[in-house]
C-alpha positions as CSV (number, residue, x, y, z in Angstrom):
1,M,27.9,-27.0,-71.5
2,R,27.9,-23.2,-71.1
3,L,31.1,-21.5,-72.1
4,Q,31.7,-19.7,-68.7
5,R,31.3,-23.1,-67.0
6,F,33.9,-24.7,-69.1
7,L,36.3,-21.9,-68.4
8,A,35.7,-22.2,-64.7
9,L,36.2,-25.9,-64.8
10,A,39.4,-25.4,-66.8
11,G,40.6,-23.2,-64.1
12,I,40.8,-20.0,-66.2
13,A,38.5,-17.9,-64.0
14,S,35.3,-18.1,-62.1
15,R,32.2,-18.3,-63.8
16,R,31.4,-14.6,-63.2
17,A,35.0,-13.4,-64.2
18,S,34.5,-15.7,-67.2
19,E,31.5,-14.0,-68.4
20,T,33.6,-10.9,-68.3
21,L,36.3,-12.5,-70.5
22,I,33.7,-13.5,-73.0
23,S,32.0,-10.2,-73.1
24,S,35.3,-8.5,-73.7
25,G,36.1,-10.7,-77.0
26,R,39.0,-12.6,-75.4
27,I,37.5,-16.0,-76.1
28,K,37.3,-18.0,-79.4
29,V,35.3,-21.1,-80.0
30,N,36.6,-23.0,-83.2
31,G,38.5,-19.9,-84.3
32,K,35.5,-17.3,-84.0
33,I,35.4,-14.9,-81.3
34,V,32.3,-15.4,-79.0
35,T,31.1,-12.4,-77.1
36,Q,27.8,-13.8,-75.7
37,P,27.9,-15.3,-72.1
38,G,25.9,-18.4,-72.0
39,S,27.0,-19.6,-75.3
40,V,26.8,-23.5,-75.4
41,I,29.8,-25.5,-76.5
42,D,30.7,-29.2,-76.7
43,P,34.1,-29.5,-74.7
44,E,34.7,-32.8,-76.7
45,Q,34.4,-31.3,-80.1
46,D,34.9,-27.7,-79.8
47,I,38.4,-25.9,-79.7
48,I,38.2,-23.1,-77.0
49,E,40.9,-20.3,-76.8
50,V,41.6,-17.5,-74.4
51,D,43.7,-14.9,-75.8
52,D,44.7,-17.2,-78.8
53,R,45.8,-20.0,-76.3
54,R,44.0,-23.2,-76.4
55,V,42.1,-24.2,-73.1
56,N,42.1,-27.8,-71.8
57,V,40.1,-28.9,-68.7
58,E,42.4,-30.0,-65.9
59,P,41.8,-33.4,-64.4
60,K,39.8,-33.3,-61.2
61,L,41.9,-33.3,-58.1
62,Y,40.8,-33.8,-54.5
63,V,43.1,-32.9,-51.7
64,L,42.6,-33.4,-48.0
65,L,44.7,-30.6,-46.3
66,N,45.4,-30.6,-42.6
67,K,45.2,-26.7,-42.3
68,P,47.4,-25.1,-39.7
69,A,46.6,-22.0,-37.7
70,G,47.6,-18.8,-39.2
71,Y,46.5,-19.5,-42.9
72,L,43.2,-17.9,-44.4
73,T,40.9,-20.3,-46.0
74,T,40.9,-18.5,-49.3
75,V,43.2,-18.6,-52.5
76,S,44.3,-15.0,-52.3
77,D,44.3,-12.2,-49.8
78,E,44.7,-8.4,-50.6
79,R,46.6,-7.8,-47.4
80,G,49.3,-10.5,-48.4
81,R,48.6,-12.9,-45.5
82,P,49.3,-16.6,-45.9
83,T,46.5,-18.6,-47.5
84,V,45.7,-22.3,-47.9
85,A,46.5,-22.0,-51.6
86,D,50.2,-21.2,-50.6
87,L,50.1,-24.7,-49.0
88,V,49.3,-26.5,-52.2
89,A,51.0,-24.3,-54.7
90,D,53.1,-27.3,-56.0
91,L,50.0,-29.3,-57.1
92,P,49.6,-29.8,-60.9
93,A,46.2,-28.0,-60.9
94,R,44.7,-25.0,-59.0
95,V,42.4,-26.2,-56.2
96,Y,40.0,-24.2,-54.0
97,P,38.9,-24.8,-50.6
98,V,35.3,-26.3,-49.7
99,G,34.0,-24.4,-46.8
100,R,35.9,-22.4,-44.3
101,L,38.1,-22.7,-41.3
102,D,38.9,-19.5,-39.2
103,L,42.4,-18.1,-39.6
104,D,43.4,-19.5,-36.0
105,T,41.6,-22.7,-36.6
106,E,43.5,-25.9,-37.6
107,G,41.8,-29.0,-39.1
108,V,40.9,-31.0,-42.1
109,L,40.0,-29.0,-45.2
110,L,38.9,-30.4,-48.5
111,M,40.3,-28.6,-51.5
112,T,39.4,-29.5,-55.0
113,N,38.9,-28.2,-58.6
114,D,35.6,-30.0,-58.9
115,G,33.2,-27.1,-58.7
116,D,30.1,-29.3,-58.9
117,L,31.3,-31.4,-55.9
118,A,32.3,-28.2,-53.8
119,F,29.0,-26.6,-54.5
120,R,27.0,-29.6,-53.4
121,L,29.1,-30.2,-50.3
122,A,29.0,-26.6,-49.2
123,H,25.5,-25.3,-50.1
124,P,23.0,-25.6,-47.2
125,R,20.3,-26.8,-49.8
126,F,21.9,-30.0,-49.9
127,G,22.1,-30.6,-46.1
128,V,25.5,-32.0,-45.9
129,D,26.6,-32.1,-42.2
130,K,29.8,-30.6,-41.2
131,K,31.7,-31.9,-38.1
132,Y,33.8,-29.7,-35.8
133,H,35.7,-30.7,-32.7
134,A,36.2,-27.5,-30.6
135,V,38.5,-27.3,-27.6
136,V,37.4,-24.6,-25.1
137,A,38.4,-23.6,-21.8
138,G,36.0,-24.0,-18.8
139,K,32.9,-26.3,-19.1
140,P,29.8,-25.2,-20.9
141,G,26.6,-25.6,-18.9
142,P,23.4,-27.2,-20.2
143,A,22.0,-23.9,-21.4
144,D,25.1,-23.3,-23.5
145,I,24.7,-26.6,-25.1
146,E,21.1,-26.1,-25.9
147,A,21.8,-22.6,-27.3
148,L,24.1,-24.4,-29.7
149,R,21.5,-26.8,-30.6
150,G,19.1,-24.0,-31.4
151,G,21.4,-21.9,-33.4
152,V,23.5,-19.1,-32.4
153,D,23.1,-15.4,-33.2
154,I,26.5,-14.2,-34.6
155,G,25.5,-10.7,-35.8
156,S,24.0,-10.6,-39.1
157,I,22.7,-14.2,-39.2
158,V,21.7,-17.1,-37.0
159,T,23.7,-20.3,-37.4
160,S,21.8,-23.5,-38.3
161,A,20.8,-25.7,-35.3
162,A,23.8,-28.0,-34.4
163,R,24.1,-31.5,-33.0
164,V,26.2,-31.0,-30.0
165,R,27.9,-33.5,-27.6
166,M,30.6,-33.2,-25.1
167,V,33.5,-35.3,-25.9
168,K,35.7,-34.8,-22.8
169,P,33.6,-33.0,-20.2
170,G,35.6,-30.5,-18.1
171,R,38.3,-29.6,-20.6
172,Y,36.2,-27.1,-22.7
173,R,34.8,-23.7,-22.2
174,M,32.5,-21.4,-24.1
175,L,34.0,-18.3,-25.8
176,T,33.5,-15.0,-23.7
177,K,31.6,-12.2,-25.1
178,K,34.8,-10.3,-26.0
179,E,36.3,-13.3,-27.8
180,V,33.0,-13.7,-29.9
181,E,33.2,-9.9,-30.8
182,H,36.8,-10.3,-31.7
183,L,35.9,-13.2,-34.1
184,Q,33.0,-11.3,-35.4
185,E,35.3,-8.3,-36.2
186,K,38.0,-10.8,-38.0
187,V,35.2,-12.2,-40.4
188,G,33.6,-8.8,-41.0
189,L,30.4,-9.2,-39.0
190,R,31.1,-6.2,-36.9
């Protein structure tokens, strides 16, 4: 296993940040400083240290969180806003969100320290469907539904085509252009 992957799995830092730790000479393998990112280790045999402290891989943890509105789907925020990490701070291991829910959105969110699973669930290459139940005011017409099915232009990208069905007709509405622009601003697309 590559050293930076091991450090990421152990919750020390992301793979990219682990490469910086390695390059800066802060990592030892079997008592010897390693400065070459990409070095291969055997986590069952080798002793890995960061700043002279032994590193152990945390057990895998999987959490289904009912994310309330008002929390960012991230582990930290430079502006000090509440994050989903705040909601799971008492867990015995650090976990990360898989996917995203907007700040004002509530719903089920998977959080884990299993990076391989998170990658396979979130990356479009693996084709894992995501399911959303959206409550809107008004009633979307057939053209609105077809637009969702064909993919929606949200500024810098066009979303993937969606399978759409009305759950309770008459109790939903499409977002106004102003609301869409507001959401785009919130997520940095405008």
